[in-house]
PDB file with one MODEL, atoms N, CA, C and O in Angstrom:
MODEL        1
ATOM      1  N   MET A   1       9.583 -17.320  15.764  1.00  0.00           N
ATOM      2  CA  MET A   1       9.656 -15.933  15.635  1.00  0.00           C
ATOM      3  C   MET A   1       8.385 -15.571  14.418  1.00  0.00           C
ATOM      4  O   MET A   1       8.073 -16.352  13.519  1.00  0.00           O
ATOM      5  N   ALA A   2       7.920 -14.546  14.588  1.00  0.00           N
ATOM      6  CA  ALA A   2       6.786 -13.904  13.933  1.00  0.00           C
ATOM      7  C   ALA A   2       7.361 -13.689  12.482  1.00  0.00           C
ATOM      8  O   ALA A   2       8.580 -13.541  12.396  1.00  0.00           O
ATOM      9  N   GLU A   3       6.660 -13.659  11.421  1.00  0.00           N
ATOM     10  CA  GLU A   3       7.024 -13.261  10.317  1.00  0.00           C
ATOM     11  C   GLU A   3       6.794 -11.886  10.110  1.00  0.00           C
ATOM     12  O   GLU A   3       5.798 -11.320  10.561  1.00  0.00           O
ATOM     13  N   ARG A   4       7.698 -11.300   9.426  1.00  0.00           N
ATOM     14  CA  ARG A   4       7.537  -9.703   9.110  1.00  0.00           C
ATOM     15  C   ARG A   4       6.846  -9.316   7.995  1.00  0.00           C
ATOM     16  O   ARG A   4       7.328  -9.928   7.042  1.00  0.00           O
ATOM     17  N   LEU A   5       5.933  -8.584   7.636  1.00  0.00           N
ATOM     18  CA  LEU A   5       5.378  -7.953   6.507  1.00  0.00           C
ATOM     19  C   LEU A   5       6.370  -7.870   5.510  1.00  0.00           C
ATOM     20  O   LEU A   5       6.213  -8.491   4.458  1.00  0.00           O
ATOM     21  N   LYS A   6       7.498  -7.093   5.733  1.00  0.00           N
ATOM     22  CA  LYS A   6       8.616  -6.848   4.712  1.00  0.00           C
ATOM     23  C   LYS A   6       9.089  -8.114   3.919  1.00  0.00           C
ATOM     24  O   LYS A   6       9.396  -8.185   2.729  1.00  0.00           O
ATOM     25  N   ASP A   7       9.070  -9.226   5.001  1.00  0.00           N
ATOM     26  CA  ASP A   7       9.856 -10.386   4.457  1.00  0.00           C
ATOM     27  C   ASP A   7       8.820 -11.224   3.604  1.00  0.00           C
ATOM     28  O   ASP A   7       9.177 -12.036   2.751  1.00  0.00           O
ATOM     29  N   VAL A   8       7.468 -10.942   3.925  1.00  0.00           N
ATOM     30  CA  VAL A   8       6.477 -11.629   3.059  1.00  0.00           C
ATOM     31  C   VAL A   8       6.458 -10.796   1.634  1.00  0.00           C
ATOM     32  O   VAL A   8       6.543 -11.304   0.516  1.00  0.00           O
ATOM     33  N   TYR A   9       6.335  -9.495   1.921  1.00  0.00           N
ATOM     34  CA  TYR A   9       6.367  -8.914   0.529  1.00  0.00           C
ATOM     35  C   TYR A   9       7.574  -9.040  -0.413  1.00  0.00           C
ATOM     36  O   TYR A   9       7.455  -8.957  -1.636  1.00  0.00           O
ATOM     37  N   ASP A  10       8.758  -9.248   0.226  1.00  0.00           N
ATOM     38  CA  ASP A  10       9.911  -9.504  -0.504  1.00  0.00           C
ATOM     39  C   ASP A  10       9.912 -10.876  -1.240  1.00  0.00           C
ATOM     40  O   ASP A  10      10.639 -11.040  -2.220  1.00  0.00           O
ATOM     41  N   ARG A  11       9.058 -11.910  -0.747  1.00  0.00           N
ATOM     42  CA  ARG A  11       8.865 -13.120  -1.444  1.00  0.00           C
ATOM     43  C   ARG A  11       7.539 -13.211  -2.641  1.00  0.00           C
ATOM     44  O   ARG A  11       7.357 -14.039  -3.533  1.00  0.00           O
ATOM     45  N   MET A  12       6.943 -12.317  -2.345  1.00  0.00           N
ATOM     46  CA  MET A  12       5.547 -12.116  -2.966  1.00  0.00           C
ATOM     47  C   MET A  12       5.784 -11.854  -4.525  1.00  0.00           C
ATOM     48  O   MET A  12       6.562 -10.966  -4.874  1.00  0.00           O
ATOM     49  N   ARG A  13       5.148 -12.588  -5.393  1.00  0.00           N
ATOM     50  CA  ARG A  13       5.274 -12.756  -6.866  1.00  0.00           C
ATOM     51  C   ARG A  13       3.966 -12.991  -7.486  1.00  0.00           C
ATOM     52  O   ARG A  13       3.320 -14.012  -7.247  1.00  0.00           O
ATOM     53  N   VAL A  14       3.629 -12.222  -8.146  1.00  0.00           N
ATOM     54  CA  VAL A  14       1.986 -12.612  -9.218  1.00  0.00           C
ATOM     55  C   VAL A  14       2.265 -12.692 -10.408  1.00  0.00           C
ATOM     56  O   VAL A  14       2.862 -11.718 -10.867  1.00  0.00           O
ATOM     57  N   THR A  15       2.010 -13.639 -11.182  1.00  0.00           N
ATOM     58  CA  THR A  15       2.423 -13.909 -12.555  1.00  0.00           C
ATOM     59  C   THR A  15       1.023 -14.068 -13.351  1.00  0.00           C
ATOM     60  O   THR A  15       0.355 -15.076 -13.119  1.00  0.00           O
ATOM     61  N   THR A  16       0.583 -13.171 -14.224  1.00  0.00           N
ATOM     62  CA  THR A  16      -0.635 -13.303 -14.893  1.00  0.00           C
ATOM     63  C   THR A  16      -0.380 -13.204 -16.446  1.00  0.00           C
ATOM     64  O   THR A  16       0.426 -12.375 -16.870  1.00  0.00           O
ATOM     65  N   LYS A  17      -1.096 -14.089 -17.338  1.00  0.00           N
ATOM     66  CA  LYS A  17      -0.959 -13.967 -18.722  1.00  0.00           C
ATOM     67  C   LYS A  17      -2.293 -13.426 -19.326  1.00  0.00           C
ATOM     68  O   LYS A  17      -3.324 -13.508 -18.660  1.00  0.00           O
ATOM     69  N   SER A  18      -2.296 -12.929 -20.450  1.00  0.00           N
ATOM     70  CA  SER A  18      -3.402 -12.273 -21.455  1.00  0.00           C
ATOM     71  C   SER A  18      -4.180 -13.537 -21.639  1.00  0.00           C
ATOM     72  O   SER A  18      -3.708 -14.627 -21.317  1.00  0.00           O
ATOM     73  N   PRO A  19      -5.380 -13.393 -22.160  1.00  0.00           N
ATOM     74  CA  PRO A  19      -6.119 -14.293 -22.635  1.00  0.00           C
ATOM     75  C   PRO A  19      -5.646 -15.340 -23.577  1.00  0.00           C
ATOM     76  O   PRO A  19      -5.822 -16.557 -23.505  1.00  0.00           O
ATOM     77  N   ASP A  20      -5.065 -14.701 -24.401  1.00  0.00           N
ATOM     78  CA  ASP A  20      -4.221 -15.511 -25.620  1.00  0.00           C
ATOM     79  C   ASP A  20      -2.745 -16.070 -25.027  1.00  0.00           C
ATOM     80  O   ASP A  20      -2.070 -16.921 -25.607  1.00  0.00           O
ATOM     81  N   ARG A  21      -2.452 -15.548 -24.002  1.00  0.00           N
ATOM     82  CA  ARG A  21      -1.171 -16.123 -23.470  1.00  0.00           C
ATOM     83  C   ARG A  21       0.166 -15.523 -24.198  1.00  0.00           C
ATOM     84  O   ARG A  21       1.287 -16.020 -24.081  1.00  0.00           O
ATOM     85  N   THR A  22      -0.147 -14.400 -24.946  1.00  0.00           N
ATOM     86  CA  THR A  22       0.965 -13.548 -25.507  1.00  0.00           C
ATOM     87  C   THR A  22       1.632 -12.806 -24.862  1.00  0.00           C
ATOM     88  O   THR A  22       2.714 -12.357 -25.240  1.00  0.00           O
ATOM     89  N   VAL A  23       0.992 -12.521 -23.597  1.00  0.00           N
ATOM     90  CA  VAL A  23       1.482 -11.400 -22.876  1.00  0.00           C
ATOM     91  C   VAL A  23       1.435 -11.680 -21.399  1.00  0.00           C
ATOM     92  O   VAL A  23       0.382 -11.959 -20.825  1.00  0.00           O
ATOM     93  N   THR A  24       2.659 -11.596 -20.767  1.00  0.00           N
ATOM     94  CA  THR A  24       2.884 -12.042 -19.398  1.00  0.00           C
ATOM     95  C   THR A  24       3.313 -10.933 -18.450  1.00  0.00           C
ATOM     96  O   THR A  24       4.380 -10.352 -18.646  1.00  0.00           O
ATOM     97  N   VAL A  25       2.449 -10.589 -17.337  1.00  0.00           N
ATOM     98  CA  VAL A  25       2.904  -9.592 -16.450  1.00  0.00           C
ATOM     99  C   VAL A  25       3.160 -10.110 -15.169  1.00  0.00           C
ATOM    100  O   VAL A  25       2.338 -10.736 -14.500  1.00  0.00           O
ATOM    101  N   ILE A  26       4.574  -9.780 -14.762  1.00  0.00           N
ATOM    102  CA  ILE A  26       4.842 -10.217 -13.517  1.00  0.00           C
ATOM    103  C   ILE A  26       5.115  -9.186 -12.436  1.00  0.00           C
ATOM    104  O   ILE A  26       6.025  -8.371 -12.583  1.00  0.00           O
ATOM    105  N   MET A  27       4.399  -9.202 -11.428  1.00  0.00           N
ATOM    106  CA  MET A  27       4.502  -8.120 -10.411  1.00  0.00           C
ATOM    107  C   MET A  27       4.882  -8.509  -8.916  1.00  0.00           C
ATOM    108  O   MET A  27       4.207  -9.306  -8.264  1.00  0.00           O
ATOM    109  N   THR A  28       6.170  -7.794  -8.365  1.00  0.00           N
ATOM    110  CA  THR A  28       6.333  -8.634  -7.307  1.00  0.00           C
ATOM    111  C   THR A  28       6.140  -7.573  -5.846  1.00  0.00           C
ATOM    112  O   THR A  28       5.918  -6.368  -5.966  1.00  0.00           O
ATOM    113  N   GLY A  29       6.226  -8.030  -4.952  1.00  0.00           N
ATOM    114  CA  GLY A  29       5.836  -7.336  -3.597  1.00  0.00           C
ATOM    115  C   GLY A  29       6.774  -6.103  -3.108  1.00  0.00           C
ATOM    116  O   GLY A  29       6.542  -5.513  -2.053  1.00  0.00           O
ATOM    117  N   ASN A  30       7.917  -5.744  -4.015  1.00  0.00           N
ATOM    118  CA  ASN A  30       8.737  -4.823  -3.647  1.00  0.00           C
ATOM    119  C   ASN A  30       8.796  -4.098  -4.702  1.00  0.00           C
ATOM    120  O   ASN A  30       9.872  -3.530  -4.892  1.00  0.00           O
ATOM    121  N   GLY A  31       7.693  -3.884  -5.703  1.00  0.00           N
ATOM    122  CA  GLY A  31       7.300  -2.989  -6.672  1.00  0.00           C
ATOM    123  C   GLY A  31       7.886  -3.031  -8.046  1.00  0.00           C
ATOM    124  O   GLY A  31       7.961  -2.105  -8.854  1.00  0.00           O
ATOM    125  N   LYS A  32       8.269  -4.205  -8.163  1.00  0.00           N
ATOM    126  CA  LYS A  32       8.818  -4.332  -9.702  1.00  0.00           C
ATOM    127  C   LYS A  32       7.753  -5.097 -10.649  1.00  0.00           C
ATOM    128  O   LYS A  32       6.959  -5.951 -10.256  1.00  0.00           O
ATOM    129  N   VAL A  33       7.849  -4.771 -11.566  1.00  0.00           N
ATOM    130  CA  VAL A  33       6.707  -4.964 -12.765  1.00  0.00           C
ATOM    131  C   VAL A  33       7.388  -5.279 -14.046  1.00  0.00           C
ATOM    132  O   VAL A  33       8.018  -4.406 -14.644  1.00  0.00           O
ATOM    133  N   SER A  34       7.278  -6.580 -14.518  1.00  0.00           N
ATOM    134  CA  SER A  34       7.910  -6.700 -15.681  1.00  0.00           C
ATOM    135  C   SER A  34       6.736  -7.255 -16.769  1.00  0.00           C
ATOM    136  O   SER A  34       5.729  -7.828 -16.351  1.00  0.00           O
ATOM    137  N   VAL A  35       6.966  -7.032 -18.149  1.00  0.00           N
ATOM    138  CA  VAL A  35       6.122  -7.668 -18.981  1.00  0.00           C
ATOM    139  C   VAL A  35       6.890  -8.303 -20.083  1.00  0.00           C
ATOM    140  O   VAL A  35       7.964  -7.848 -20.477  1.00  0.00           O
ATOM    141  N   GLU A  36       6.387  -9.243 -20.516  1.00  0.00           N
ATOM    142  CA  GLU A  36       6.913 -10.354 -21.289  1.00  0.00           C
ATOM    143  C   GLU A  36       6.023 -10.500 -22.680  1.00  0.00           C
ATOM    144  O   GLU A  36       4.797 -10.557 -22.580  1.00  0.00           O
ATOM    145  N   LEU A  37       6.588 -10.553 -23.828  1.00  0.00           N
ATOM    146  CA  LEU A  37       5.868 -10.492 -25.008  1.00  0.00           C
ATOM    147  C   LEU A  37       6.371 -12.066 -25.621  1.00  0.00           C
ATOM    148  O   LEU A  37       7.530 -12.465 -25.733  1.00  0.00           O
ATOM    149  N   ASP A  38       5.306 -12.677 -25.914  1.00  0.00           N
ATOM    150  CA  ASP A  38       5.602 -14.029 -26.906  1.00  0.00           C
ATOM    151  C   ASP A  38       6.543 -13.540 -28.102  1.00  0.00           C
ATOM    152  O   ASP A  38       6.348 -12.383 -28.475  1.00  0.00           O
ATOM    153  N   PRO A  39       7.396 -14.172 -28.658  1.00  0.00           N
ATOM    154  CA  PRO A  39       8.259 -14.033 -29.709  1.00  0.00           C
ATOM    155  C   PRO A  39       7.342 -13.393 -30.937  1.00  0.00           C
ATOM    156  O   PRO A  39       7.597 -12.460 -31.698  1.00  0.00           O
ATOM    157  N   GLN A  40       6.366 -14.112 -30.854  1.00  0.00           N
ATOM    158  CA  GLN A  40       5.459 -14.229 -32.018  1.00  0.00           C
ATOM    159  C   GLN A  40       4.439 -13.256 -32.106  1.00  0.00           C
ATOM    160  O   GLN A  40       3.648 -13.248 -33.049  1.00  0.00           O
ATOM    161  N   VAL A  41       4.402 -12.361 -31.101  1.00  0.00           N
ATOM    162  CA  VAL A  41       3.393 -11.387 -30.850  1.00  0.00           C
ATOM    163  C   VAL A  41       3.084 -10.477 -31.942  1.00  0.00           C
ATOM    164  O   VAL A  41       1.955 -10.029 -32.144  1.00  0.00           O
ATOM    165  N   ARG A  42       4.446 -10.127 -32.869  1.00  0.00           N
ATOM    166  CA  ARG A  42       4.057  -8.945 -34.006  1.00  0.00           C
ATOM    167  C   ARG A  42       3.534  -9.729 -35.086  1.00  0.00           C
ATOM    168  O   ARG A  42       3.032  -9.087 -36.009  1.00  0.00           O
ATOM    169  N   ARG A  43       3.545 -11.183 -35.183  1.00  0.00           N
ATOM    170  CA  ARG A  43       2.958 -12.032 -36.233  1.00  0.00           C
ATOM    171  C   ARG A  43       1.323 -12.194 -35.886  1.00  0.00           C
ATOM    172  O   ARG A  43       0.489 -12.316 -36.783  1.00  0.00           O
ATOM    173  N   LEU A  44       1.059 -12.183 -34.787  1.00  0.00           N
ATOM    174  CA  LEU A  44      -0.340 -12.553 -34.183  1.00  0.00           C
ATOM    175  C   LEU A  44      -1.052 -11.371 -33.794  1.00  0.00           C
ATOM    176  O   LEU A  44      -2.200 -11.538 -33.383  1.00  0.00           O
ATOM    177  N   HIS A  45      -0.550 -10.108 -33.851  1.00  0.00           N
ATOM    178  CA  HIS A  45      -1.370  -8.941 -33.208  1.00  0.00           C
ATOM    179  C   HIS A  45      -1.204  -7.814 -33.985  1.00  0.00           C
ATOM    180  O   HIS A  45      -0.032  -7.496 -34.185  1.00  0.00           O
ATOM    181  N   THR A  46      -2.159  -7.044 -34.534  1.00  0.00           N
ATOM    182  CA  THR A  46      -2.034  -5.768 -34.830  1.00  0.00           C
ATOM    183  C   THR A  46      -1.714  -4.789 -33.778  1.00  0.00           C
ATOM    184  O   THR A  46      -1.465  -5.400 -32.739  1.00  0.00           O
ATOM    185  N   ALA A  47      -1.609  -3.329 -33.609  1.00  0.00           N
ATOM    186  CA  ALA A  47      -1.369  -2.736 -32.414  1.00  0.00           C
ATOM    187  C   ALA A  47      -2.682  -2.589 -31.784  1.00  0.00           C
ATOM    188  O   ALA A  47      -2.669  -2.495 -30.556  1.00  0.00           O
ATOM    189  N   GLN A  48      -3.942  -2.547 -32.449  1.00  0.00           N
ATOM    190  CA  GLN A  48      -5.198  -2.559 -31.657  1.00  0.00           C
ATOM    191  C   GLN A  48      -5.486  -3.907 -30.955  1.00  0.00           C
ATOM    192  O   GLN A  48      -6.091  -3.835 -29.885  1.00  0.00           O
ATOM    193  N   SER A  49      -5.134  -5.123 -31.415  1.00  0.00           N
ATOM    194  CA  SER A  49      -5.479  -6.185 -30.968  1.00  0.00           C
ATOM    195  C   SER A  49      -4.513  -6.470 -29.488  1.00  0.00           C
ATOM    196  O   SER A  49      -4.888  -7.035 -28.460  1.00  0.00           O
ATOM    197  N   LEU A  50      -3.280  -5.920 -29.765  1.00  0.00           N
ATOM    198  CA  LEU A  50      -2.173  -6.230 -28.851  1.00  0.00           C
ATOM    199  C   LEU A  50      -2.741  -5.313 -27.559  1.00  0.00           C
ATOM    200  O   LEU A  50      -2.803  -5.662 -26.380  1.00  0.00           O
ATOM    201  N   GLN A  51      -3.115  -4.094 -28.128  1.00  0.00           N
ATOM    202  CA  GLN A  51      -3.828  -3.111 -26.860  1.00  0.00           C
ATOM    203  C   GLN A  51      -4.798  -3.939 -26.105  1.00  0.00           C
ATOM    204  O   GLN A  51      -4.755  -3.923 -24.875  1.00  0.00           O
ATOM    205  N   LYS A  52      -5.751  -4.728 -26.793  1.00  0.00           N
ATOM    206  CA  LYS A  52      -6.632  -5.296 -26.074  1.00  0.00           C
ATOM    207  C   LYS A  52      -6.166  -6.334 -24.853  1.00  0.00           C
ATOM    208  O   LYS A  52      -6.482  -6.428 -23.667  1.00  0.00           O
ATOM    209  N   GLN A  53      -5.232  -7.089 -25.755  1.00  0.00           N
ATOM    210  CA  GLN A  53      -4.530  -8.125 -24.777  1.00  0.00           C
ATOM    211  C   GLN A  53      -3.885  -7.548 -23.398  1.00  0.00           C
ATOM    212  O   GLN A  53      -4.118  -8.014 -22.283  1.00  0.00           O
ATOM    213  N   LEU A  54      -3.015  -6.427 -23.689  1.00  0.00           N
ATOM    214  CA  LEU A  54      -2.339  -5.723 -22.637  1.00  0.00           C
ATOM    215  C   LEU A  54      -3.231  -4.966 -21.678  1.00  0.00           C
ATOM    216  O   LEU A  54      -2.786  -4.655 -20.573  1.00  0.00           O
ATOM    217  N   ASN A  55      -4.549  -4.631 -22.059  1.00  0.00           N
ATOM    218  CA  ASN A  55      -5.517  -4.009 -21.234  1.00  0.00           C
ATOM    219  C   ASN A  55      -6.125  -5.112 -20.232  1.00  0.00           C
ATOM    220  O   ASN A  55      -6.289  -4.841 -19.043  1.00  0.00           O
ATOM    221  N   ALA A  56      -6.440  -6.322 -20.751  1.00  0.00           N
ATOM    222  CA  ALA A  56      -6.926  -7.413 -20.260  1.00  0.00           C
ATOM    223  C   ALA A  56      -5.859  -7.905 -19.184  1.00  0.00           C
ATOM    224  O   ALA A  56      -6.210  -7.964 -18.006  1.00  0.00           O
ATOM    225  N   VAL A  57      -4.770  -8.205 -19.497  1.00  0.00           N
ATOM    226  CA  VAL A  57      -3.836  -8.668 -18.420  1.00  0.00           C
ATOM    227  C   VAL A  57      -3.404  -7.500 -17.590  1.00  0.00           C
ATOM    228  O   VAL A  57      -2.678  -7.820 -16.648  1.00  0.00           O
ATOM    229  N   ALA A  58      -3.615  -6.487 -17.683  1.00  0.00           N
ATOM    230  CA  ALA A  58      -3.159  -5.609 -16.715  1.00  0.00           C
ATOM    231  C   ALA A  58      -4.372  -5.506 -15.533  1.00  0.00           C
ATOM    232  O   ALA A  58      -4.172  -5.460 -14.319  1.00  0.00           O
ATOM    233  N   ARG A  59      -5.604  -5.484 -16.180  1.00  0.00           N
ATOM    234  CA  ARG A  59      -6.634  -5.599 -15.005  1.00  0.00           C
ATOM    235  C   ARG A  59      -6.337  -6.959 -14.109  1.00  0.00           C
ATOM    236  O   ARG A  59      -6.217  -6.946 -12.884  1.00  0.00           O
ATOM    237  N   VAL A  60      -6.258  -7.937 -14.804  1.00  0.00           N
ATOM    238  CA  VAL A  60      -6.214  -9.297 -13.980  1.00  0.00           C
ATOM    239  C   VAL A  60      -5.003  -9.191 -13.220  1.00  0.00           C
ATOM    240  O   VAL A  60      -4.938  -9.765 -12.133  1.00  0.00           O
ATOM    241  N   ALA A  61      -3.935  -8.456 -13.708  1.00  0.00           N
ATOM    242  CA  ALA A  61      -2.586  -8.536 -12.744  1.00  0.00           C
ATOM    243  C   ALA A  61      -2.854  -7.647 -11.548  1.00  0.00           C
ATOM    244  O   ALA A  61      -2.648  -8.074 -10.412  1.00  0.00           O
ATOM    245  N   VAL A  62      -3.357  -6.295 -11.791  1.00  0.00           N
ATOM    246  CA  VAL A  62      -3.662  -5.578 -10.686  1.00  0.00           C
ATOM    247  C   VAL A  62      -4.569  -6.191  -9.632  1.00  0.00           C
ATOM    248  O   VAL A  62      -4.280  -5.989  -8.453  1.00  0.00           O
ATOM    249  N   THR A  63      -5.768  -7.010  -9.976  1.00  0.00           N
ATOM    250  CA  THR A  63      -6.507  -7.647  -9.155  1.00  0.00           C
ATOM    251  C   THR A  63      -5.940  -8.796  -8.413  1.00  0.00           C
ATOM    252  O   THR A  63      -6.166  -8.970  -7.216  1.00  0.00           O
ATOM    253  N   ALA A  64      -5.247  -9.528  -9.086  1.00  0.00           N
ATOM    254  CA  ALA A  64      -4.405 -10.578  -8.478  1.00  0.00           C
ATOM    255  C   ALA A  64      -3.263 -10.314  -7.551  1.00  0.00           C
ATOM    256  O   ALA A  64      -2.876 -11.151  -6.736  1.00  0.00           O
ATOM    257  N   PHE A  65      -2.704  -9.060  -7.705  1.00  0.00           N
ATOM    258  CA  PHE A  65      -1.686  -8.383  -6.839  1.00  0.00           C
ATOM    259  C   PHE A  65      -2.456  -7.805  -5.598  1.00  0.00           C
ATOM    260  O   PHE A  65      -1.989  -7.795  -4.459  1.00  0.00           O
ATOM    261  N   ARG A  66      -3.616  -7.354  -5.931  1.00  0.00           N
ATOM    262  CA  ARG A  66      -4.297  -6.685  -4.695  1.00  0.00           C
ATOM    263  C   ARG A  66      -4.727  -8.124  -3.657  1.00  0.00           C
ATOM    264  O   ARG A  66      -4.640  -8.146  -2.430  1.00  0.00           O
ATOM    265  N   GLN A  67      -5.164  -9.180  -4.487  1.00  0.00           N
ATOM    266  CA  GLN A  67      -5.597  -9.962  -3.489  1.00  0.00           C
ATOM    267  C   GLN A  67      -4.347 -10.639  -2.871  1.00  0.00           C
ATOM    268  O   GLN A  67      -4.507 -11.056  -1.724  1.00  0.00           O
ATOM    269  N   ALA A  68      -3.078 -10.824  -3.462  1.00  0.00           N
ATOM    270  CA  ALA A  68      -1.853 -11.281  -2.707  1.00  0.00           C
ATOM    271  C   ALA A  68      -1.394 -10.328  -1.678  1.00  0.00           C
ATOM    272  O   ALA A  68      -0.702 -10.655  -0.713  1.00  0.00           O
ATOM    273  N   HIS A  69      -1.800  -9.163  -1.922  1.00  0.00           N
ATOM    274  CA  HIS A  69      -1.310  -8.150  -0.850  1.00  0.00           C
ATOM    275  C   HIS A  69      -1.926  -8.099   0.256  1.00  0.00           C
ATOM    276  O   HIS A  69      -1.371  -7.800   1.313  1.00  0.00           O
ATOM    277  N   THR A  70      -3.384  -8.441   0.118  1.00  0.00           N
ATOM    278  CA  THR A  70      -4.231  -8.506   1.338  1.00  0.00           C
ATOM    279  C   THR A  70      -4.057  -9.887   1.865  1.00  0.00           C
ATOM    280  O   THR A  70      -4.330 -10.037   3.056  1.00  0.00           O
ATOM    281  N   GLN A  71      -3.671 -10.873   1.222  1.00  0.00           N
ATOM    282  CA  GLN A  71      -3.394 -12.255   1.924  1.00  0.00           C
ATOM    283  C   GLN A  71      -2.225 -12.280   2.631  1.00  0.00           C
ATOM    284  O   GLN A  71      -2.186 -12.990   3.636  1.00  0.00           O
ATOM    285  N   ALA A  72      -1.042 -11.502   2.234  1.00  0.00           N
ATOM    286  CA  ALA A  72       0.011 -11.192   2.927  1.00  0.00           C
ATOM    287  C   ALA A  72      -0.191 -10.582   4.107  1.00  0.00           C
ATOM    288  O   ALA A  72       0.182 -11.029   5.192  1.00  0.00           O
ATOM    289  N   GLN A  73      -0.922  -9.309   3.885  1.00  0.00           N
ATOM    290  CA  GLN A  73      -1.036  -8.823   5.294  1.00  0.00           C
ATOM    291  C   GLN A  73      -1.949  -9.384   6.604  1.00  0.00           C
ATOM    292  O   GLN A  73      -1.798  -9.171   7.807  1.00  0.00           O
ATOM    293  N   SER A  74      -3.085 -10.291   5.788  1.00  0.00           N
ATOM    294  CA  SER A  74      -3.517 -10.855   6.807  1.00  0.00           C
ATOM    295  C   SER A  74      -2.958 -12.148   7.702  1.00  0.00           C
ATOM    296  O   SER A  74      -3.255 -12.482   8.849  1.00  0.00           O
ATOM    297  N   ARG A  75      -1.872 -12.856   6.575  1.00  0.00           N
ATOM    298  CA  ARG A  75      -0.888 -13.806   7.179  1.00  0.00           C
ATOM    299  C   ARG A  75      -0.064 -13.171   8.383  1.00  0.00           C
ATOM    300  O   ARG A  75       0.156 -13.794   9.422  1.00  0.00           O
ATOM    301  N   VAL A  76       0.408 -11.757   8.123  1.00  0.00           N
ATOM    302  CA  VAL A  76       1.257 -11.371   9.086  1.00  0.00           C
ATOM    303  C   VAL A  76       0.530 -10.806  10.462  1.00  0.00           C
ATOM    304  O   VAL A  76       1.000 -10.865  11.598  1.00  0.00           O
ATOM    305  N   LEU A  77      -0.492 -10.354  10.138  1.00  0.00           N
ATOM    306  CA  LEU A  77      -1.349  -9.591  11.344  1.00  0.00           C
ATOM    307  C   LEU A  77      -2.038 -10.590  12.210  1.00  0.00           C
ATOM    308  O   LEU A  77      -2.300 -10.438  13.403  1.00  0.00           O
ATOM    309  N   ASP A  78      -2.339 -11.778  11.363  1.00  0.00           N
ATOM    310  CA  ASP A  78      -2.977 -12.686  12.266  1.00  0.00           C
ATOM    311  C   ASP A  78      -2.232 -13.692  13.041  1.00  0.00           C
ATOM    312  O   ASP A  78      -2.892 -14.567  13.601  1.00  0.00           O
ATOM    313  N   GLN A  79      -0.709 -13.694  13.172  1.00  0.00           N
ATOM    314  CA  GLN A  79       0.015 -14.253  13.732  1.00  0.00           C
ATOM    315  C   GLN A  79      -0.122 -14.179  15.332  1.00  0.00           C
ATOM    316  O   GLN A  79      -0.730 -13.164  15.671  1.00  0.00           O
ATOM    317  N   THR A  80       0.167 -14.754  16.090  1.00  0.00           N
ATOM    318  CA  THR A  80       0.122 -14.781  17.447  1.00  0.00           C
ATOM    319  C   THR A  80       1.686 -14.347  17.830  1.00  0.00           C
ATOM    320  O   THR A  80       2.696 -14.919  17.421  1.00  0.00           O
ATOM    321  N   PRO A  81       1.635 -13.258  18.670  1.00  0.00           N
ATOM    322  CA  PRO A  81       2.757 -12.480  19.238  1.00  0.00           C
ATOM    323  C   PRO A  81       3.858 -13.543  19.693  1.00  0.00           C
ATOM    324  O   PRO A  81       3.419 -14.588  20.174  1.00  0.00           O
ATOM    325  N   ASP A  82       5.101 -13.407  19.603  1.00  0.00           N
ATOM    326  CA  ASP A  82       6.167 -14.077  20.345  1.00  0.00           C
ATOM    327  C   ASP A  82       5.979 -13.990  21.763  1.00  0.00           C
ATOM    328  O   ASP A  82       5.502 -12.990  22.300  1.00  0.00           O
ATOM    329  N   THR A  83       6.373 -15.099  22.430  1.00  0.00           N
ATOM    330  CA  THR A  83       6.363 -14.780  23.865  1.00  0.00           C
ATOM    331  C   THR A  83       7.831 -14.880  24.230  1.00  0.00           C
ATOM    332  O   THR A  83       8.575 -15.611  23.576  1.00  0.00           O
ATOM    333  N   PRO A  84       8.314 -14.094  25.361  1.00  0.00           N
ATOM    334  CA  PRO A  84       9.552 -13.885  25.574  1.00  0.00           C
ATOM    335  C   PRO A  84       9.963 -15.140  26.410  1.00  0.00           C
ATOM    336  O   PRO A  84      11.124 -15.270  26.798  1.00  0.00           O
TER     337      PRO A  84
ENDMDL
END
């Protein structure tokens, strides 16, 4: 049976980390986004340096998500149709 795009999106999950690994962004194919901060983030960063980490991880997360989205579409659309 051919895989449906919705099923692929439901399983899709992209995890990215900031350059210093204190910020993690998780994006799923069904539109959920979560941001996790290392417990030491307040000790390690000023507001300005944390903003730089957030900006960096956001750029990487969006790029990775777009790539995963494109791969999911290709995987589904390139399937051979089921024969009756």
